[in-house]
C-alpha positions as CSV (number, residue, x, y, z in Angstrom):
1,X,37.6,23.2,-30.7
2,X,39.5,20.2,-32.1
3,X,36.6,17.9,-30.9
4,X,34.1,20.1,-32.8
5,X,36.3,19.8,-36.0
6,X,36.6,16.0,-35.6
7,X,32.9,15.7,-35.1
8,X,32.1,17.7,-38.2
9,X,34.6,15.6,-40.2
10,X,32.8,12.5,-39.0
11,X,29.6,13.9,-40.4
12,X,31.1,14.7,-43.8
13,X,31.1,18.4,-43.0
14,X,34.4,18.8,-44.9
15,X,33.1,17.2,-48.1
16,X,31.6,20.5,-49.1
17,X,34.3,22.6,-50.5
18,X,35.0,26.3,-50.0
19,X,33.9,27.2,-53.5
20,X,30.3,26.1,-52.5
21,X,30.2,28.6,-49.7
22,X,31.9,31.4,-51.7
23,X,30.2,34.8,-52.3
24,X,32.0,35.8,-55.6
25,X,33.8,39.0,-56.0
26,X,31.2,40.3,-58.3
27,X,28.7,40.2,-55.4
28,X,31.0,41.6,-52.7
29,X,31.3,45.2,-51.7
30,X,35.1,46.0,-51.6
31,X,37.4,49.0,-51.8
32,X,40.5,49.7,-53.8
33,X,43.5,50.6,-51.7
34,X,43.8,53.9,-53.6
35,X,40.3,55.1,-52.7
36,X,40.1,58.1,-50.4
37,X,38.9,57.7,-46.8
38,X,35.8,59.7,-47.7
39,X,34.9,57.1,-50.4
40,X,35.5,54.3,-47.9
41,X,33.4,55.9,-45.2
42,X,30.6,56.5,-47.7
43,X,30.6,52.9,-48.9
44,X,30.6,51.6,-45.3
45,X,27.7,53.8,-44.4
46,X,25.7,53.1,-47.5
47,X,26.0,49.4,-47.2
48,X,25.7,49.4,-43.4
49,X,28.9,47.3,-43.0
50,X,31.5,47.4,-40.2
51,X,34.4,46.1,-42.4
52,X,35.1,45.8,-46.1
53,X,37.8,43.9,-48.0
54,X,40.5,46.0,-49.8
55,X,42.1,45.1,-53.0
56,X,44.8,46.6,-55.2
57,X,44.3,47.8,-58.8
58,X,45.5,44.4,-60.1
59,X,43.0,42.5,-58.0
60,X,45.3,41.3,-55.2
61,X,43.8,41.1,-51.7
62,X,45.5,43.8,-49.6
63,X,43.5,43.6,-46.4
64,X,40.3,44.6,-44.7
65,X,39.4,48.0,-43.3
66,X,36.9,48.5,-40.5
67,X,35.0,51.4,-39.2
68,X,37.3,51.4,-36.2
69,X,40.3,52.0,-38.5
70,X,38.5,55.1,-39.8
71,X,37.6,56.3,-36.3
72,X,41.2,55.8,-34.9
73,X,42.6,57.7,-37.9
74,X,40.3,60.6,-37.4
75,X,41.1,60.8,-33.7
76,X,44.8,60.4,-34.2
77,X,44.9,63.0,-37.1
78,X,42.5,65.5,-35.5
79,X,40.7,65.7,-38.9
80,X,37.0,65.2,-38.3
81,X,35.4,66.6,-41.5
82,X,34.5,64.4,-44.4
83,X,36.3,66.9,-46.7
84,X,39.6,66.4,-44.8
85,X,39.3,62.6,-45.4
86,X,39.9,63.2,-49.1
87,X,43.6,63.8,-48.3
88,X,44.2,60.2,-47.2
89,X,43.8,56.9,-49.0
90,X,42.6,53.6,-47.6
91,X,46.3,52.4,-47.7
92,X,47.1,55.0,-45.1
93,X,44.9,53.3,-42.4
94,X,45.1,49.6,-43.5
95,X,46.4,47.3,-40.8
96,X,48.8,44.7,-42.4
97,X,47.9,41.1,-41.5
98,X,44.5,41.8,-40.0
99,X,41.9,39.4,-41.4
100,X,44.2,37.4,-43.6
101,X,42.8,35.6,-46.6
102,X,42.5,31.9,-47.2
103,X,43.4,30.3,-50.5
104,X,40.6,28.6,-52.4
105,X,42.1,25.2,-51.7
106,X,42.2,25.8,-47.9
107,X,40.9,23.1,-45.6
108,X,37.5,23.5,-43.9
109,X,39.4,23.3,-40.6
110,X,41.4,26.5,-41.5
111,X,38.2,28.2,-42.6
112,X,36.3,27.3,-39.4
113,X,39.2,28.5,-37.2
114,X,39.1,31.8,-39.0
115,X,35.4,32.3,-39.0
116,X,35.1,32.0,-35.3
117,X,36.9,35.4,-34.8
118,X,35.6,37.3,-37.8
119,X,32.4,37.9,-39.7
120,X,33.8,37.0,-43.1
121,X,36.9,35.3,-44.5
122,X,38.4,36.7,-47.7
123,X,39.3,34.1,-50.3
124,X,42.1,34.4,-52.9
125,X,43.3,32.2,-55.8
126,X,46.7,30.7,-56.0
127,X,48.1,34.0,-57.3
128,X,46.7,36.0,-54.3
129,X,43.9,37.6,-56.4
130,X,40.7,38.3,-54.5
131,X,37.9,36.0,-55.6
132,X,35.3,36.6,-52.9
133,X,34.4,36.0,-49.3
134,X,32.8,33.4,-47.1
135,X,30.6,34.7,-44.3
136,X,29.9,33.3,-40.9
137,X,26.2,33.5,-41.9
138,X,26.8,31.3,-45.0
139,X,28.4,28.6,-42.9
140,X,25.7,28.7,-40.2
141,X,23.0,28.5,-42.9
142,X,24.7,25.6,-44.6
143,X,25.4,23.7,-41.4
144,X,22.6,24.6,-38.9
145,X,23.7,22.0,-36.3
146,X,27.2,23.6,-36.2
147,X,26.0,26.0,-33.4
148,X,24.9,23.1,-31.2
149,X,28.3,21.5,-31.7
150,X,30.3,24.6,-30.8
151,X,28.1,25.7,-27.9
152,X,29.8,23.4,-25.3
153,X,33.2,24.9,-26.3
154,X,32.3,28.5,-26.0
155,X,33.1,30.7,-23.0
156,X,31.0,33.5,-21.6
């Protein structure tokens, strides 16, 4: 992977900053941590997403919740009806530290290392406020030859 990053640097890959790739908060589907699980499930289903960023009322990034988080909660609690999911909030199922955010001034190296393992990377400002996401798709569209550079380093 270090060879890929070096190769991309040599091709001025890192001259494009994170802000260029950012999908702003106003265009991102997100949940507030006080939303009920029912609301979260409905939003996941409506938008056909598998994971959604979660923010606090003051706009701070709290984490990301996935459909697996909902499923495990339902299995662990034994509450399978949508109505019963109104008794819990997103905060109840949030895994701390899963899908950490990067700061807006993060390096492209840091962004690339994160995007390998996740479909999107949440981005925060210097106060920890959620300002948007960068998706793997955005990076691939912006740098189409990236796939060819990474291919020799991937494992099946």
